[in-house]
C-alpha positions in Angstrom: -126.1 4.0 -179.7 -130.1 2.9 -180.4 -131.1 -0.2 -181.0 -133.1 0.9 -184.0 -129.5 1.9 -185.4 -128.3 -1.7 -185.0 -127.0 -3.3 -188.6 -129.8 -6.7 -189.2 -128.5 -9.7 -189.0 -129.7 -12.3 -191.5 -130.6 -16.2 -190.8 -128.5 -19.1 -192.5 -128.8 -22.8 -192.1 -125.3 -23.8 -190.8 -125.3 -26.8 -193.1 -127.1 -28.8 -195.9 -130.0 -29.9 -193.4 -128.0 -28.3 -190.7 -129.6 -26.0 -188.0 -130.9 -22.2 -188.2 -128.2 -19.7 -186.8 -128.2 -16.3 -186.5 -125.9 -14.5 -188.6 -123.4 -11.2 -189.4 -120.6 -10.2 -191.2 -119.5 -7.9 -188.9 -119.2 -8.5 -185.2 -122.1 -8.0 -182.6 -121.7 -8.5 -178.6 -120.4 -11.8 -178.3 -121.1 -13.5 -181.4 -118.7 -16.1 -182.4 -116.4 -16.1 -185.1 -117.2 -18.7 -188.0 -114.5 -21.1 -189.8 -116.5 -19.7 -193.1 -116.7 -16.4 -192.4 -118.6 -13.9 -190.4 -119.8 -14.3 -187.1 -123.2 -16.2 -185.5 -125.2 -15.4 -183.0 -127.8 -18.1 -181.0 -129.8 -21.0 -183.1 -132.8 -20.6 -184.3 -136.1 -23.8 -183.8 -137.1 -25.2 -186.8 -140.2 -25.6 -185.1 -141.2 -21.8 -183.3 -138.7 -20.3 -184.9 -137.5 -18.5 -181.5 -133.6 -17.5 -181.0 -132.1 -20.2 -177.9 -129.1 -20.8 -176.5 -129.8 -24.8 -177.0 -130.4 -26.8 -180.4 -131.1 -30.5 -180.7 -132.0 -33.0 -183.5 -135.5 -32.9 -183.7 -137.4 -36.4 -182.9 -138.3 -37.5 -186.4 -135.6 -35.9 -187.8 -136.8 -33.4 -189.9 -134.5 -30.0 -188.5 -133.7 -28.9 -185.0 -135.6 -28.0 -182.0 -135.1 -26.3 -178.5 -135.5 -27.7 -176.2 -139.4 -26.8 -175.1 -140.4 -27.9 -178.2 -138.3 -31.2 -177.8 -140.2 -32.0 -175.1 -143.7 -32.1 -176.6 -142.7 -33.7 -179.7 -141.4 -36.9 -177.6 -144.1 -36.8 -175.9 -146.5 -36.6 -178.5 -144.7 -39.9 -180.8 -146.3 -43.1 -180.5 -144.6 -45.7 -178.6 -143.5 -48.7 -179.9 -142.9 -51.7 -178.0 -140.7 -53.5 -178.7 -140.2 -57.2 -179.0 -139.1 -59.8 -176.1 -137.2 -62.0 -177.7 -138.1 -65.9 -176.8 -135.1 -66.6 -174.6 -135.7 -63.9 -172.7 -139.3 -64.1 -171.5 -138.5 -67.7 -169.9 -135.6 -65.5 -168.0 -137.9 -63.0 -166.8 -140.5 -65.4 -165.8 -137.9 -67.2 -164.1 -137.1 -64.4 -162.0 -140.4 -63.1 -161.2 -140.8 -67.0 -159.2 -137.7 -66.4 -157.8 -138.3 -63.0 -156.1 -142.8 -64.4 -155.2 -140.4 -67.8 -153.3 -138.8 -65.6 -151.3 -141.2 -63.5 -150.5 -140.4 -60.0 -153.3 -143.0 -59.1 -155.5 -142.0 -57.6 -158.9 
C-alpha cells in the first residue's frame, strides 16, 4: 500500500482550551482509541504546528507547546524577582555573619 492511498486525518482540539491532536475516525497504526470515538495520534504544538509526542501548557497560559517551544518561551519570559519578607532579611544577614565568622563565604 502506498502512502498516497492513506486516508487523511484532521486536527482537533481535544477539549475547549485543550491541546490540538491528530484525529481519525478509522484506526491508523498505533493511534490511541478515544473515549469520544475515533482515534488520536500525536499532539500538535500550538506554536510551531508540528506533531510531537509530548505537550505542555504554554508558559503564558495561552495554548500548548512542545518542549522546544516551551524552552524558548521560558528564556524569553521576563524574570520576576520576588521580594524577601522583612523577617527573612534579618535571618539571612545573621546566617551570613555566622558563616563569615567561621571562615565560610556565602
